[in-house]
C-alpha positions, -999 to +999 in steps of 0.1 A: -097+124+213-075+147+191-038+139+192-017+170+189+015+187+199+000+199+232-011+166+246+013+140+231+039+144+259+012+140+286-002+109+269+033+093+264+042+100+300+009+087+314+011+055+295+049+052+302+051+046+265+083+045+245+076+044+207+087+011+193+110+014+163+103-022+153+067-013+148+076+019+129+059+041+156+060+078+147+028+093+159+011+120+138+006+150+160-007+176+135-045+172+137-050+193+105-030+167+086-049+139+102-082+155+092-070+160+056-059+123+053-093+111+065-112+135+043-092+123+013-107+088+017-142+102+007-160+080+031-196+072+024-222+058+049-221+023+036-184+020+035-165-005+056-132+010+066-100-006+076-074+015+095-039+001+096-018+009+126-040+035+144-013+040+171-027+066+196-056+074+173-045+105+152-068+093+123-091+073+145-106+105+161-118+117+127-129+083+116-150+080+147-171+110+135-181+092+103-213+071+100-195+041+084-180+012+104-143+011+109-120-017+121-086-005+134-059-030+135-026-026+155+000-051+163+009-033+196-015-042+224-007-010+243-023+010+214-054-012+213-059-010+251-055+028+250-079+033+221-104+007+234-107+028+266-109+062+249-135+051+224-154+026+246-187+044+238-182+046+200-205+022+182-188+024+148-153+014+159-138-020+165-102-024+177-082-055+168-049-065+182-032-083+153-005-082+127-023-067+097-007-093+075-027-120+093-061-102+089-086-111+063-092-078+045-114-089+016-146-071+029-132-036+034-143-010+008-118+016+018-084+014+035-064+040+054-032+041+074+003+052+081+025+023+069+055+010+088+086+017+067+102-018+069+072-035+054+057-008+032+061-025-001+051-059+011+020-044+028+009-024-002+012-056-023-008-075+002-036-049+002-038-049-036-038-086-039-063-094-010-085-063-007-109-076-033-138-053-022-116-022-019-124+008-040-099+033-026-068+034-003-053+065+013-019+057+027+011+074+041+047+062+038+082+076+040+090+096+008+117+073-004+093+044-005+066+062-024+083+061-058+081+023-058+043+025-063+041+052-090+073+047-111+070+032-145+107+033-154+141+035-137+156+020-106+125+024-083+102+007-108+094-029-100+067-055-099+046-037-073+045-007-096+032-030-124+005-043-100-006-008-089-010+004-126-028-027-136-054-026-108-059+011-107-042+045-105-021+061-079-017+098-070+005+118-046-017+140-024+007+159-002+039+159+018+041+156+056+072+171+072+090+153+100+079+179+126+043+166+122+053+134+140+065+124+175+092+113+175+103+130+143+114+107+115+145+116+095+127+122+062+095+136+047+064+114+044+040+112+015+002+108+016-010+091-015-041+075-029-048+044-049-081+042-067-090+007-078-107+001-112-143-011-110-139-039-135-108-059-141-097-095-141-080-097-107-065-132-113-050-120-146-035-090-129-021-112-102-005-136-127+010-106-146+024-093-114+040-127-106+054-128-141+069-093-137+083-102-103+102-130-119+115-109-148+126-082-124+148-106-104+178-099-127+174-062-135+207-059-153+199-086-178+179-080-210+142-088-212+151-114-238+174-132-214+151-129-185+121-141-205+141-170-220+151-181-185+115-179-173+099-199-202+131-219-209+128-212-246+149-184-262+134-188-296+099-184-282+110-154-260+124-137-291+092-143-310+071-128-282+093-097-281+090-093-319+052-098-319+048-072-292+073-047-307+095-049-276+132-045-281+148-077-269+177-056-255+154-037-232+160-040-194+131-049-171+127-013-160+121-003-196+090-025-200+057-007-192+030-023-171+009-026-202+037-044-220+041-068-191+004-075-193+007-081-231+036-105-225+015-125-200-015-126-224+007-137-253+023-165-233-011-176-221-026-176-256+002-197-271+001-221-241+035-214-227+019-206-193-015-219-181 
């Protein structure tokens, strides 16, 4: 069932449905945008797809036309009941009423969804850390949250940016205007992709992310002071900075993802961290 501007009012009225702000429910009603998002995932027959927050099924309609299997997870039972009825004859769709943060996602090869604003960063982090079989993600979030995933410097740069760049590469695909949703949000949304590297040491990337997360806790302090506090040895911290050619006066947002990885590897080699 295509969700569009013509039928959204009728559906909302029939279901006596009021979009829930706590669930970040802004339903995509531009079917051309929905189609573009699904096509961007480059679905192959053997893929196992995870759709996050299908809502009324804007993306689900186009996913149902693919040959691959898709699990759609939504925290709102009203959405799951509606979709289960609409797609009761679809053999490649399974609808799951759950908080996505409680779902085991290790087996999905591709992930798609419109992310709730209030948990966007935490959710992307969870997907990256636990989607161990995932090759590609196509996600949509509010524009102001997007820069957290691609920035490698400045105020929006943080540990999740480090994680994204260590595990793969991210790319902005296109902007979605507020008028493409019901109800309309107050800002633009961004559709972006994350392509995961085929070979990497996931555990090493995880530990680098955890290191970066600690060093970003005090963004106004120098990397020397933050690293000193982390390893409890200022002399060793200064030696690490010198060995890696990092200015000890740099702030956390001035250290690149590669340099964070180098700091982790150096600390591991010299036995400072296990």
